[in-house]
Structure formats: structure tokens, C-alpha cells
C-alpha positions in Angstrom: 30.8 193.4 -281.2 29.4 190.4 -279.3 30.0 192.2 -276.0 27.8 195.0 -277.1 24.8 192.6 -277.5 25.6 190.6 -274.4 24.3 193.1 -271.9 20.8 193.5 -273.6 20.5 189.8 -273.9 21.2 189.3 -270.2 18.7 192.0 -269.3 16.1 190.5 -271.5 16.7 187.0 -270.1 16.4 188.4 -266.5 13.1 190.1 -267.4 11.7 186.9 -269.0 12.8 184.8 -266.0 11.1 187.1 -263.6 8.0 187.2 -265.7 7.5 183.5 -265.6 5.8 182.1 -262.5 4.8 178.5 -261.8 2.1 177.8 -259.3 1.5 174.3 -257.8 -1.9 172.7 -257.7 -2.6 173.9 -254.1 -1.5 177.5 -254.9 -3.2 180.5 -256.3 -1.8 183.8 -257.4 -3.6 187.1 -256.6 -2.5 189.5 -259.5 -2.4 193.3 -259.2 -2.1 195.5 -262.2 -0.6 198.9 -261.3 -1.8 198.4 -257.7 -5.3 197.4 -258.6 -6.7 193.9 -258.2 -6.8 192.2 -261.6 -7.4 188.4 -261.2 -6.8 185.2 -259.3 -4.6 182.9 -261.5 -3.3 179.4 -261.2 -2.3 176.7 -261.0 0.3 176.2 -263.7 2.4 178.7 -265.8 1.7 182.4 -265.1 3.2 185.3 -267.0 3.7 188.5 -265.0 4.9 191.8 -266.5 7.7 193.0 -264.2 7.2 196.5 -262.8 3.5 196.6 -263.9 2.0 193.5 -262.4 2.5 192.0 -259.0 1.5 188.5 -257.8 1.0 187.3 -254.2 0.9 183.5 -253.7 -1.7 182.0 -251.5 -1.7 178.4 -250.2 -5.1 176.7 -250.2 -4.1 173.7 -248.1 -5.4 173.2 -244.5 -3.3 175.0 -242.0 -2.8 173.5 -238.5 -2.3 176.2 -235.9 -1.6 175.7 -232.2 -3.5 178.1 -230.0 -1.2 178.9 -227.1 -2.3 178.2 -223.5 -4.8 180.7 -222.4 -5.9 181.7 -218.8 -9.6 181.4 -218.7 -12.0 182.3 -215.9 -15.1 180.1 -216.0 -18.6 181.3 -215.2 -18.3 179.9 -211.6 -15.0 181.9 -211.1 -12.5 179.1 -211.5 -9.2 179.8 -213.3 -8.1 177.2 -215.8 -5.3 177.0 -218.4 -6.7 175.9 -221.8 -4.8 175.1 -225.0 -6.3 174.1 -228.3 -5.5 173.5 -232.0 -7.2 175.2 -235.0 -7.6 173.9 -238.5 -8.4 176.4 -241.3 -7.8 177.0 -245.0 -8.2 179.9 -247.5 -11.3 179.6 -249.7 -11.2 183.0 -251.3 -7.6 184.2 -252.1 -8.8 187.6 -253.1 -10.3 188.5 -249.8 -7.6 186.8 -247.8 -5.0 189.2 -249.4 -7.1 192.4 -249.8 -9.3 192.4 -246.6 -6.7 191.6 -244.0 -3.0 192.5 -243.8 -1.8 189.0 -242.5 -4.6 186.5 -242.5 -2.4 183.9 -240.6 -1.6 186.3 -237.7 -5.2 187.7 -237.7 -6.7 184.2 -237.4 -4.3 183.3 -234.6 -5.1 186.3 -232.5 -8.8 185.9 -233.1 -8.7 182.3 -232.1 -7.1 183.1 -228.8 -9.6 185.8 -227.9 -12.5 183.7 -229.0 -11.3 180.7 -227.0 -11.3 182.9 -223.8 -14.6 184.5 -224.6 -16.5 181.2 -225.3 -15.1 179.2 -222.5 -15.7 182.0 -220.0 -19.5 181.6 -220.6 -19.5 178.1 -219.2 -19.0 176.4 -215.8 -16.0 174.2 -215.0 -18.1 171.1 -215.1 -19.2 171.9 -218.6 -15.6 172.5 -219.7 -14.6 169.1 -218.5 -17.6 167.1 -219.6 -18.8 168.8 -222.8 -15.7 169.4 -224.9 -17.4 168.4 -228.1 -20.1 171.1 -227.7 -17.5 173.7 -226.7 -15.4 172.9 -229.8 -18.5 173.5 -232.0 -19.3 176.7 -230.3 -15.7 178.0 -230.8 -15.7 176.9 -234.4 -19.0 178.7 -235.1 -17.9 181.9 -233.5 -14.6 181.9 -235.5 -16.4 181.2 -238.8 -18.7 184.1 -238.3 -15.7 186.5 -238.1 -13.3 184.9 -240.5 -15.8 184.6 -243.4 -15.1 188.2 -244.4 -11.4 187.3 -244.8 -12.0 184.4 -247.1 -11.1 181.9 -244.3 -12.9 178.7 -243.6 -12.4 177.2 -240.1 -12.7 173.4 -240.6 -12.2 172.2 -237.0 -11.3 173.3 -233.5 -10.1 170.9 -230.8 -9.4 171.7 -227.1 -6.2 169.8 -226.2 -5.7 170.4 -222.5 -7.6 171.9 -219.6 -5.1 172.3 -216.7 -6.3 173.0 -213.1 -4.5 174.2 -210.0 -3.6 171.6 -207.4 -6.1 173.0 -204.9 -8.9 172.6 -207.5 -7.8 169.1 -208.4 -8.1 168.1 -204.7 -11.5 169.7 -204.5 -12.7 167.9 -207.5 -11.4 164.6 -206.1 -13.2 165.2 -202.9 -16.4 166.0 -204.8 -16.1 162.8 -206.8 -15.5 160.7 -203.7 -18.6 162.2 -202.0 -20.6 161.5 -205.1 -19.5 157.9 -205.1 -20.4 157.5 -201.4 -23.8 159.0 -202.1 -24.4 156.6 -204.9 -23.3 153.6 -202.7 -25.7 154.7 -199.9 -28.6 155.1 -202.4 -27.9 151.7 -203.9 -27.7 150.1 -200.4 -30.9 151.7 -199.4 -32.7 150.5 -202.5 -31.4 147.0 -201.9 -32.7 147.1 -198.3 -36.1 148.3 -199.6 -36.3 145.5 -202.2 -35.2 142.9 -199.6 -37.9 144.1 -197.1 -40.6 143.9 -199.8 -39.5 140.4 -200.7 -39.5 139.4 -197.0 -42.9 140.9 -196.5 -44.2 138.9 -199.5 -42.6 135.7 -198.1 -44.2 136.3 -194.7 -47.6 136.8 -196.3 -47.2 133.5 -198.2 -46.1 131.6 -195.1 -49.0 133.0 -192.9 -51.5 131.9 -195.5 -49.9 128.4 -195.9 -48.5 127.1 -192.5 -47.0 124.0 -194.2 -44.4 126.3 -196.0 -43.0 127.1 -192.5 -42.4 123.5 -191.9 -40.7 123.1 -195.2 -38.5 126.1 -194.4 -37.7 124.5 -191.0 -36.6 121.3 -192.7 -34.5 123.2 -195.2 -32.7 125.0 -192.3 -31.9 121.8 -190.6 -30.5 120.4 -193.9 -28.3 123.5 -194.3 -27.0 123.2 -190.7 -26.2 119.6 -191.1 -23.8 120.3 -194.0 -21.7 122.8 -192.1 -18.6 121.8 -190.1 -19.7 123.2 -186.8 -19.3 121.7 -183.3 -22.4 123.4 -181.9 -25.8 123.1 -183.5 -28.8 125.1 -182.5 -32.1 123.6 -183.5 -34.7 126.2 -184.1 -38.2 125.3 -182.9 -41.2 126.1 -184.9 -43.5 128.7 -183.5 -46.5 126.3 -183.8 -44.7 123.8 -181.6 -44.0 126.4 -178.9 -47.6 127.6 -179.0 -48.9 124.0 -178.5 -46.6 123.5 -175.6 -47.8 126.8 -174.1 -51.4 125.8 -174.4 -50.7 122.5 -172.7 -48.9 124.2 -169.8 -51.9 126.6 -169.3 -54.3 123.6 -169.3 -52.2 121.9 -166.6 -52.1 125.0 -164.4 -55.9 125.5 -164.7 -56.7 121.9 -163.6 -54.5 122.1 -160.4 -56.4 122.5 -157.0 -55.3 125.0 -154.4 -53.3 123.5 -151.5 -55.3 122.3 -148.3 -58.7 122.2 -150.0 -60.9 119.1 -150.3 -63.1 118.0 -153.1 -66.7 119.3 -152.5 -65.6 121.7 -149.7 -66.6 125.3 -150.3 -64.7 128.2 -148.9 
């Protein structure tokens, strides 16, 4: 007689076991009643009527998704290989289940196409120097399209931008040329500043001749401290001018050869 009641008890236990659902704190259950949406339940203990109700679990935690390496053609026609990482989470379980068949796959495909589309609008220099701006542009574009699915894109990060060997060499040459240009500009600016200082010093010396004598003495002092076998003494210009005037006076006072004093030609 016990065997007759065993089968119904086992069936009842199986029904009760399948009717009881336990959802974690980070999970929600989208419940359908005879195929129609009924409610979003959880977390905790949930009772589902088998055969009449159906529940689909949705994880609300942030999902980390690797965006595979994409071939991107920049606005200046340079081909690069870009990989990125996407962070998103479900904020509306109802729409995530009803509006899209597989929100994870849909978000992955959308992220790949959006990455190529956004980066293709920028030059190579912008890709290499403005990653933060590009990350925000990609995130904003994804948010506009995933909002209807109940998906919130929290962050997008470009991981790698790989270039061909020829392009790497071209960029290295460009960087070297830029460094040479900066060095020449700095050198020219230094020459200009030095010439301005020399001109100012010359004006001061011309207005105050005694400064030239002080400079002459300073030069002699500097030469005396050096271990040299040959010393060249610079002569002041005033001394040379005085010597020249004296020589001219001597030449002017000399009489022509064969002439006598008081004799006219």
C-alpha cells in the first residue's frame, strides 16, 4: 500500500523542488506567465508554477568584455590594429530579455562596429595622443544604442594600437625631424638673445670707456690662471689709436729729402 502513494509523493516533491528558485543579491528573475511578461522578481526565494510560469535569470554585475583586435582605417588612410575592453551591466532586466535575443552577443558585435566607426573618423596622430577622448566618444556612441536594451556602458578603454613596421619607421623619422627642428629653433633663439646682450654690453662700454679697461684687466687675470705656454696680450683699442696718432704726427713733421729750411721750390 505504501508503494501506491510513493509515486505521487515523488512527483509532488519534484514539482515543489522545481517551483522553488533562489536568487542571489546580484541576480534578478524575469518571470513570464503563459508566455507573457509578468514581473521582475528577486533576490531571495521565488516560487514558480511549473508549466505555467517561466523565469529567466539576469546577472546585474558589471561584465568585462574584450573587444577583439579590429582593422581600422584612419581618416588619413593609415591601417592600424586596435583592441579594447568594454565594461557594461544590465540596469533593466525586462528590456535586456525582451528587447534583444542575446544581449551579451549583441553588445559585443555592436562594440566592434562602433570601435571601427568612431576611430575611422580620426587621424592617426589623434588615435595615439588622444586616447581618453576617443574612449569617451566610443562610450557615448554605445550608450545611445544599448539604452533600448537596458544596458549601461560604464567604461571603454583602448588597450593596444598596433602599427605596421613601415609606419613605425615613418613615425620615428618624423619624431627625429621634429626634435632637430626644435633644437635648431632653440639654438637660434639662444643666438638672438646672446646678440642682444652683446649689443647692450657694447653700448655700455661705448658710453663708459673705463669699463673697457676693467674688461682688459679681467681678461689678463683669466689668462694668468691658465696653464698655457704662450700668452697673447690683447691691446686696448685706445692704446692703438694713440700710437697711430703719434705716428701720423711724426710723419707730418718730417721734411722732404734735399730741401733746406727757408728754401722754396
